[in-house]
C-alpha positions in Angstrom: 0.0 0.0 0.0 1.3 3.4 -0.9 1.7 6.2 1.6 -0.7 9.1 0.9 0.5 12.7 1.0 -1.3 16.1 1.0 0.8 19.1 -0.1 -0.1 22.1 2.0 1.4 25.1 0.3 2.4 24.9 -3.4 4.8 27.9 -3.7 8.3 27.9 -5.1 10.0 25.4 -2.8 7.0 23.0 -2.6 7.9 21.8 -6.1 10.9 19.8 -4.6 8.4 17.8 -2.5 5.6 17.1 -4.9 7.9 16.3 -7.8 9.9 13.9 -5.6 6.7 12.1 -4.5 5.3 12.0 -8.0 8.6 11.0 -9.6 11.3 9.4 -7.5 9.1 7.9 -4.8 6.1 7.1 -7.0 6.4 3.3 -6.2 5.7 3.8 -2.5 4.0 7.2 -2.3 1.2 9.3 -3.9 -0.1 12.8 -3.7 -3.8 12.9 -2.9 -4.5 16.6 -2.6 -3.1 20.1 -2.7 -4.1 22.9 -0.3 -3.1 26.5 -0.8 -4.3 30.1 -0.8 -3.7 30.3 -4.6 -5.7 28.2 -7.1 -3.2 29.2 -9.8 -0.3 27.6 -7.9 -2.3 24.4 -7.2 -3.2 24.2 -10.9 0.4 24.6 -11.9 1.5 21.9 -9.5 -1.2 19.6 -10.9 -0.1 20.2 -14.4 3.6 19.5 -13.4 2.9 16.2 -11.8 0.5 15.1 -14.5 2.5 16.1 -17.6 6.0 15.3 -16.3 5.3 12.2 -14.2 1.9 10.9 -15.4 0.5 11.3 -11.9 -3.3 11.7 -11.9 -4.8 15.2 -11.3 -5.6 15.6 -7.6 -8.3 17.6 -5.9 -7.4 21.1 -4.8 -8.6 22.9 -1.6 -8.4 26.5 -0.6 -6.7 27.0 2.7 -10.0 27.8 4.3 -11.2 24.3 3.4 -8.3 22.6 5.2 -10.8 20.7 7.5 -12.8 19.5 4.5 -9.7 18.2 2.8 -8.7 16.1 5.8 
C-alpha cells in the first residue's frame, strides 16, 4: 500500500516535495490533494505532476477548506 500525502502550500520550494513524491518515490507514495491560498499555484502543481510524471490530477482545496480536505 502506498503512503498518501497532501501538499499544504504549493509555492516555489514546494515543487521539490511534490515532484519527488510523483517521480522518485512514486512506487511507494502518492499525492492525494493540494491545499493553498492560490488556485493558480495548485493548478500549476497539478499540471507539473500530470505532464511530467503521469500522476493523476488531484483535488485542490483553498486553505479555508483545510478541514474539509482532511
